[in-house]
C-alpha positions in Angstrom: 28.7 10.0 4.7 26.5 9.0 7.6 27.5 9.8 11.3 26.0 8.8 14.7 26.4 11.3 17.4 25.8 11.6 21.0 25.3 15.1 22.4 23.8 16.9 25.4 21.2 19.7 25.1 19.6 21.4 28.1 20.8 18.4 30.3 19.4 15.8 28.1 21.5 13.2 26.1 20.6 12.8 22.4 21.7 9.9 20.2 20.9 10.6 16.5 22.1 9.9 13.0 23.1 12.7 10.6 24.3 12.9 7.0 27.4 15.2 6.6 30.6 15.6 4.6 33.0 15.2 7.6 33.1 15.1 11.4 34.0 18.6 11.4 30.6 19.5 9.7 28.7 17.5 12.3 30.6 19.4 15.1 29.6 22.7 13.5 25.9 21.5 13.1 25.8 20.6 16.8 27.5 23.7 18.1 25.1 25.9 15.9 22.0 24.3 17.4 23.4 24.4 21.1 24.3 20.9 21.4 27.5 19.7 23.3 29.1 16.9 21.4 30.1 13.7 23.4 31.0 11.4 20.8 30.7 11.3 16.8 31.3 8.0 14.9 31.1 7.5 11.1 28.6 4.7 10.3 30.0 2.1 7.8 28.3 0.0 5.2 25.3 2.4 4.8 24.6 1.0 1.3 23.3 -2.3 2.6 19.9 -3.4 1.6 18.5 -3.4 4.9 19.7 0.2 5.4 18.4 1.4 2.2 14.9 -0.1 3.0 14.9 1.5 6.6 16.0 4.9 5.4 13.5 4.9 2.4 10.8 7.6 2.4 7.6 5.9 3.2 3.9 6.9 2.7 3.8 7.3 6.6 6.7 9.7 6.5 4.8 12.0 4.1 1.6 11.7 6.2 3.6 12.8 9.4 5.4 15.5 7.5 2.1 16.9 6.3 0.5 16.8 9.8 3.4 18.6 11.3 3.6 21.3 8.7 0.0 22.0 9.1 0.2 22.3 12.8 3.2 24.7 12.7 1.7 26.9 9.9 -1.6 27.2 11.9 0.5 28.2 14.9 1.7 31.2 13.0 5.1 30.0 11.8 6.3 30.6 8.3 7.0 27.8 5.9 10.8 28.3 6.2 10.6 28.2 10.0 8.4 25.1 9.8 10.8 23.4 7.6 13.9 24.4 9.7 12.2 22.8 12.8 11.3 19.6 10.7 14.9 19.2 9.6 16.1 18.8 13.1 13.2 16.6 14.2 13.3 14.1 11.3 15.3 10.9 12.1 15.6 9.5 8.7 18.6 11.0 6.7 16.6 10.8 3.4 13.8 12.9 4.9 16.3 15.4 6.3 17.9 15.6 2.9 14.6 16.2 1.0 13.4 18.7 3.6 16.6 20.5 3.3 16.3 20.9 -0.6 12.6 21.9 -0.2 13.9 24.5 2.2 16.6 25.7 -0.1 14.2 26.0 -3.0 11.7 28.2 -1.1 14.6 30.4 0.3 15.5 30.9 -3.5 12.2 32.4 -4.1 10.3 29.2 -5.5 6.9 28.3 -4.1 6.2 25.2 -2.0 4.2 23.5 -4.7 7.0 24.0 -7.3 9.5 22.6 -4.8 7.4 19.6 -4.0 6.8 18.9 -7.6 10.4 17.8 -7.9 9.6 14.9 -5.5 6.5 13.8 -7.3 7.5 10.3 -6.4 6.7 11.1 -2.8 4.1 13.8 -3.3 1.1 12.9 -5.6 -0.6 15.2 -8.1 -3.4 15.7 -5.6 -1.0 16.7 -2.9 0.7 19.2 -5.2 -2.6 20.6 -6.7 -4.0 21.2 -3.1 -0.8 22.9 -1.9 -0.9 25.1 -5.0 -4.6 25.9 -4.4 -3.6 26.9 -0.9 -1.0 29.2 -2.0 -3.1 31.0 -4.5 -6.0 31.4 -2.0 -3.7 32.4 1.0 -5.2 29.5 3.0 -2.3 27.0 2.9 -2.6 26.2 6.5 -6.2 25.2 6.3 -5.5 23.1 3.0 -2.7 21.4 4.7 -4.9 20.5 7.7 -7.5 19.0 5.2 -4.7 17.2 3.4 -3.3 15.7 6.6 -6.8 14.6 7.5 -7.2 13.1 4.0 -3.8 11.3 4.2 -4.4 9.9 7.6 -7.9 8.5 6.6 -6.2 7.0 3.4 -3.5 5.4 5.8 -6.1 4.0 8.2 -8.0 2.5 5.3 -5.0 1.0 3.7 -4.0 -0.6 7.1 -7.5 -2.2 7.5 -7.4 -3.7 4.1 -3.7 -4.9 4.7 -4.6 -6.3 8.1 -7.6 -8.2 6.7 -5.6 -9.8 3.9 -2.3 -10.5 5.6 -3.6 -13.4 7.7 -5.0 -15.6 4.9 -2.1 -14.9 2.6 0.4 -15.8 5.2 -1.5 -19.0 6.1 -1.8 -19.9 2.4 1.9 -19.4 1.7 2.8 -21.4 4.9 0.4 -24.1 3.8 2.0 -24.4 0.3 5.6 -24.4 1.8 4.7 -27.1 4.3 2.9 -29.3 1.6 5.9 -28.8 -0.8 8.4 -30.0 1.8 6.2 -32.9 3.0 5.6 -34.2 -0.6 9.1 -33.7 -1.8 11.3 -34.7 1.1 9.2 -36.4 3.8 6.5 -38.5 2.2 8.8 -40.4 -0.2 10.8 -41.9 2.7 7.3 -43.2 4.2 6.2 -44.4 0.9 9.3 -46.5 0.1 8.3 -48.7 3.0 5.3 -50.0 1.1 7.3 -51.1 -1.8 8.8 -54.1 0.0 5.4 -55.4 0.9 2.9 -56.9 -1.6 0.0 -54.9 -0.5 -2.7 -53.2 -2.6 -2.4 -49.5 -2.3 -5.5 -47.4 -2.2 -6.2 -44.8 -5.0 -5.3 -41.8 -2.6 -1.9 -43.5 -1.9 -1.1 -44.2 -5.6 -2.0 -40.5 -6.5 0.3 -39.2 -3.6 3.1 -41.6 -4.9 2.7 -40.2 -8.4 2.7 -36.6 -7.1 5.7 -37.3 -4.9 7.7 -39.1 -7.7 7.2 -36.1 -9.8 8.1 -33.6 -7.2 11.3 -35.5 -6.2 12.5 -35.7 -9.9 11.5 -32.1 -11.0 11.2 -29.9 -7.9 14.2 -27.6 -9.0 12.5 -27.2 -12.4 9.1 -26.6 -10.6 10.7 -23.7 -8.6 12.3 -22.3 -11.7 8.8 -22.4 -13.4 7.3 -20.7 -10.5 9.9 -18.0 -10.6 9.6 -17.5 -14.3 5.8 -17.6 -14.0 5.8 -14.9 -11.3 8.1 -12.7 -13.3 6.0 -13.1 -16.5 2.9 -12.3 -14.6 4.5 -9.2 -13.1 5.6 -8.0 -16.4 2.3 -8.8 -18.0 0.5 -6.9 -15.2 2.6 -3.8 -15.9 1.3 -3.5 -19.4 -1.9 -1.6 -20.2 -3.7 -4.7 -21.6 -2.5 -6.9 -18.8 -3.5 -4.5 -16.0 -7.0 -4.1 -17.5 -7.6 -7.8 -17.7 -6.4 -8.3 -14.3 -8.6 -5.5 -12.8 -11.6 -6.7 -14.7 -11.1 -10.2 -13.1 -10.6 -8.9 -9.8 -13.7 -6.7 -10.0 -15.7 -9.8 -10.8 -14.6 -11.9 -8.0 -17.4 -12.7 -5.4 -16.0 -10.9 -2.2 -12.8 -9.4 -3.3 -14.3 -7.5 -6.1 -16.8 -5.6 -3.9 -13.9 -4.7 -1.6 -11.8 -3.4 -4.4 -14.7 -1.6 -5.9 -15.7 0.1 -2.8 -12.1 1.2 -1.9 -11.8 2.7 -5.3 -15.0 4.7 -4.7 -13.7 5.8 -1.3 -10.6 7.3 -2.7 -12.1 8.9 -5.7 -15.1 10.6 -3.8 -12.6 11.8 -1.1 -10.2 13.1 -3.6 -13.0 15.0 -5.4 -14.3 16.2 -2.1 -11.0 17.6 -1.0 -10.1 19.2 -4.3 -13.5 20.9 -5.2 -13.8 22.2 -1.6 -10.2 23.7 -1.9 -11.4 25.6 -5.0 -9.9 23.4 -7.8 -12.1 23.3 -10.9 -14.1 20.1 -11.6 -12.0 19.4 -14.7 -8.8 19.6 -12.9 -10.2 17.7 -10.0 -11.2 14.9 -12.4 -7.8 15.0 -14.1 -6.1 14.3 -10.8 -8.6 11.5 -9.9 -7.6 9.8 -13.2 -4.0 10.0 -12.3 -4.5 8.7 -8.8 -7.0 5.9 -9.7 -5.2 2.5 -9.2 -7.8 0.4 -11.0 -7.8 0.9 -14.6 -11.5 0.3 -15.0 -12.1 3.3 -12.8 -9.5 5.2 -14.5 -11.0 4.7 -18.0 -14.5 5.5 -16.5 -13.2 8.8 -15.1 -11.6 9.5 -18.5 -15.0 9.2 -20.2 -16.5 11.5 -17.4 -13.8 14.1 -18.0 -14.6 14.2 -21.6 -18.3 14.5 -21.1 -18.0 17.1 -18.4 -15.5 19.2 -20.6 -18.3 19.2 -23.2 -20.7 20.8 -20.7 -22.4 17.7 -19.4 -23.3 17.6 -15.6 -21.1 15.4 -13.4 -24.1 13.5 -12.1 -25.4 12.6 -15.7 -21.8 11.5 -16.7 -21.5 9.2 -13.7 -25.0 7.7 -14.6 -23.6 6.6 -18.0 -20.8 4.6 -16.6 -21.6 1.1 -15.2 -19.0 0.9 -12.5 -20.7 3.6 -10.4 -23.6 2.8 -8.0 -27.0 4.6 -8.1 -26.4 6.3 -4.8 -23.3 7.9 -6.2 -25.2 9.1 -9.2 -28.2 10.5 -7.1 -26.1 12.2 -4.4 -23.9 13.9 -6.8 -26.7 15.3 -8.8 -28.3 16.7 -5.6 -24.8 18.2 -4.5 -24.6 20.0 -8.0 -28.2 21.2 -7.7 -27.7 22.5 -4.2 -24.2 23.9 -4.7 -22.7 21.6 -2.0 -20.9 19.2 -4.1 -17.8 19.0 -1.9 -19.8 18.3 1.2 -21.9 15.7 -0.6 -18.9 13.9 -1.9 -17.2 13.8 1.4 -20.4 12.3 3.0 -20.5 9.8 0.2 -16.8 9.1 0.9 -17.6 8.3 4.6 -20.6 6.2 3.5 -18.4 4.1 1.2 -15.7 3.9 3.9 -18.3 2.3 6.2 -19.5 0.0 3.5 -16.0 -1.1 2.8 -15.5 -1.9 6.5 -18.5 -4.3 6.2 -17.2 -5.8 3.1 -13.8 -6.5 4.6 -15.3 -8.1 7.7 -17.4 -10.2 5.5 -14.4 -11.2 3.4 -12.4 -12.2 6.4 -15.4 -14.0 7.9 -15.6 -16.1 4.9 -12.0 -16.6 4.2 -11.0 -18.1 7.5 -13.3 -21.1 7.4 -12.5 -21.5 3.7 -8.8 -21.8 4.7 -9.6 -24.3 7.4 -11.6 -26.4 4.9 -8.5 -26.3 2.5 -6.1 -27.2 5.3 -8.6 -30.0 6.5 -8.8 -31.4 3.0 -5.1 -31.4 2.6 -4.3 -32.9 5.9 -6.9 -35.5 5.5 -5.7 -36.5 2.0 -2.1 -37.0 3.3 -3.3 -39.0 6.5 -5.5 -41.2 4.4 -2.7 -41.8 1.9 -0.2 -42.7 4.5 -2.2 -44.5 7.2 -4.6 -46.6 4.9 -1.8 -48.7 3.6 -0.4 -49.3 7.2 -3.9 -50.5 8.2 -4.2 -52.8 5.1 -0.7 -54.1 5.8 -1.5 -55.0 9.5 -4.7 -56.6 8.5 -2.8 -58.9 5.9 -0.6 -60.2 8.8 -3.6 -61.5 10.9 
């Protein structure tokens, strides 16, 4: 059950939510933490969809959790002390519940990495491997700082990519919805006026009438077809063959393909840099990169590289034999291996690819916006010509 309480501590009024078995448990929790309860109310209907979405543990929650843990460990607090503080600070009941279970695991004698492994849907293999490495080396606080930096950079990059894509996607969806409503419900009423007059209709109007008649008769089937098509595409994209086909097509697209390729390089080089810098072996690092790669083309390439490195081949030479990797990555990796500064070289490459991705994203948005305007102009122009031209012909015939 969930409760909302209002309480006073050090002269400050707090209003928060908490998960507990009963009101008595909430009172005990508040008194234990030096709060003076004012009111406690049970929150009903906590299983609604909106509530489940709002309480779901997000990537941002994990980023904030990592940064706070890193700060507290570097300040000299123990893991248990840090988790106890975080339990009190977290607003989301799901986060409180997860941190509480992790805390109990550690108090039972388990390591932090083994406790996090039980929540691998929130903590990636990269995350767990780095924590394990930090525990083994005794530098968990330093590792968590690097991990927090890495996650924050990943979040920033994802936000930039989403920000670049959300505008054109919203505009296109809105355009198709407006066109659908106009052609299905508005245009037919206008076009019915022309049927009472013996006026030769232009080709654009005839095409619009055909489209409109089809939409009026079959629009429920069209919606069903779109839903079935979307569901089928989603199922197909979840298969290995489907995902590979889609990823191959995406990489070949003129502008978007470059953005996807560079973003994959940003993630893979940064992951390798953080792992090798933390003392993880190159084979284990490659194995984690394979698991974290979202694009199946890059995933397969890293699998091939793993097999070659396992047989004793250098990482630079293995990268050179895969077509998806640019020459600069091959050359810099080879130099990093020869100088013994592979982690530093990979991090520099990651920053380079990140700057390249920003340029690619800006180029994409610069080209997409005028393209959308052209499409909108063409669609509006077609509708105007189809509706206005017959009216002009009709008025001309009256003269």
